[in-house]
C-alpha positions in Angstrom: 0.0 0.0 0.0 1.3 3.5 -0.9 1.6 6.1 1.7 2.9 9.6 0.7 5.7 11.2 2.6 4.8 13.8 5.2 6.4 16.6 3.2 4.2 15.7 0.2 1.1 16.1 2.4 2.1 19.6 3.5 2.2 20.8 -0.1 -1.4 19.7 -0.7 -2.8 22.1 2.0 -5.8 24.3 1.2 -5.2 27.6 -0.4 -6.3 30.8 1.5 -9.2 32.9 0.5 -7.0 35.4 -1.3 -6.9 39.2 -1.2 -9.7 40.0 -3.8 -13.1 41.1 -2.6 -16.2 42.1 -4.5 -17.3 45.7 -4.0 -20.1 48.0 -5.4 -19.3 51.2 -7.1 -22.2 53.6 -6.7 -22.8 56.5 -9.2 -22.8 60.0 -7.8 -25.4 61.1 -10.4 -27.9 58.2 -10.3 -28.8 55.0 -8.4 -26.8 52.9 -10.9 -24.1 50.6 -9.5 -21.3 48.5 -10.9 -20.1 45.4 -9.2 -16.3 44.9 -9.4 -13.5 43.0 -7.7 -10.5 44.8 -6.1 -7.3 43.6 -4.4 -7.7 44.7 -0.8 -3.9 44.4 -0.2 -2.9 46.7 -3.1 -5.7 49.3 -2.6 -6.8 49.4 1.1 -8.6 52.8 0.8 -11.9 53.3 -1.0 -12.0 53.5 -4.8 -13.2 56.5 -6.7 -13.3 55.9 -10.5 -14.8 57.7 -13.4 -17.0 55.4 -15.4 -19.9 55.5 -17.8 -23.4 55.8 -16.3 -26.0 54.5 -18.7 -28.9 56.2 -16.7 -27.5 59.7 -17.2 -25.6 58.7 -20.4 -22.4 60.4 -19.2 -19.1 59.6 -17.6 -19.4 60.3 -13.9 -17.5 59.5 -10.7 -18.4 56.2 -9.0 -17.5 55.8 -5.3 -17.0 52.5 -3.5 -19.8 51.5 -1.2 -19.7 48.3 0.9 
């Protein structure tokens, strides 16, 4: 019967959850929201991105809301 070495079993261990989380970006001009993923380790502060808002049909600032 085959039994793997102890060092082999350590390599199989479960992976962590990772650093990516799903956030919502809310428009400053309408109730429209985008759902995006961000790396919490690289950008710990809240995001503020200019994206297209289909409700107002313009590019507006979207702010992160949790």
